[in-house]
C-alpha positions as CSV (number, residue, x, y, z in Angstrom):
1,M,-5.8,-125.5,30.0
2,F,-5.8,-123.5,26.8
3,S,-2.6,-125.2,25.6
4,F,-4.1,-128.6,26.3
5,I,-7.1,-127.8,24.2
6,S,-5.0,-126.3,21.4
7,Q,-2.9,-129.5,21.3
8,L,-6.0,-131.6,21.0
9,W,-7.3,-129.4,18.3
10,S,-4.1,-129.4,16.3
11,K,-3.7,-133.2,16.2
12,D,-5.1,-134.6,13.0
13,E,-4.4,-138.4,13.3
14,G,-8.1,-139.1,13.5
15,Q,-8.7,-137.4,10.2
16,D,-6.2,-139.7,8.5
17,I,-7.9,-142.7,9.8
18,A,-11.3,-141.4,8.7
19,E,-9.9,-140.7,5.2
20,Y,-8.5,-144.2,4.9
21,A,-11.8,-145.7,6.0
22,V,-13.7,-143.7,3.3
23,M,-11.1,-144.8,0.7
24,L,-11.5,-148.4,1.8
25,A,-15.3,-148.2,1.6
26,V,-15.2,-146.7,-1.9
27,I,-12.7,-149.4,-3.1
28,L,-14.9,-152.1,-1.6
29,V,-18.0,-150.8,-3.3
30,I,-16.2,-150.6,-6.7
31,V,-14.8,-154.1,-6.3
32,I,-18.1,-155.7,-5.2
33,G,-19.9,-153.9,-8.0
34,T,-17.4,-155.1,-10.6
35,I,-17.5,-158.7,-9.3
36,R,-21.3,-158.7,-9.4
37,L,-21.3,-157.2,-13.0
38,V,-18.7,-159.6,-14.3
39,G,-20.3,-162.5,-12.5
40,S,-23.7,-161.8,-14.0
41,N,-22.2,-161.4,-17.5
42,A,-20.1,-164.6,-17.1
43,N,-23.2,-166.5,-16.0
44,N,-25.1,-165.3,-19.1
45,A,-22.1,-166.2,-21.3
46,F,-21.8,-169.7,-19.9
47,S,-25.6,-170.2,-20.2
48,S,-25.6,-169.2,-23.8
49,V,-22.7,-171.6,-24.5
50,V,-24.4,-174.5,-22.8
51,S,-27.7,-173.8,-24.6
52,S,-26.0,-173.6,-28.0
53,I,-24.3,-177.0,-27.3
54,H,-27.6,-178.8,-26.7
């Protein structure tokens, strides 16, 4: 019984999956934030170009 518990305790595959999930979440937050920032700035730039044409 003790050897079974020690084998379960020594396996760390779950930690790898959790680390990848955290990295993926951070990357998604950065990408979404960048897209929203660039999208907002691009919209302002196009609006100013259109208003200067009229």
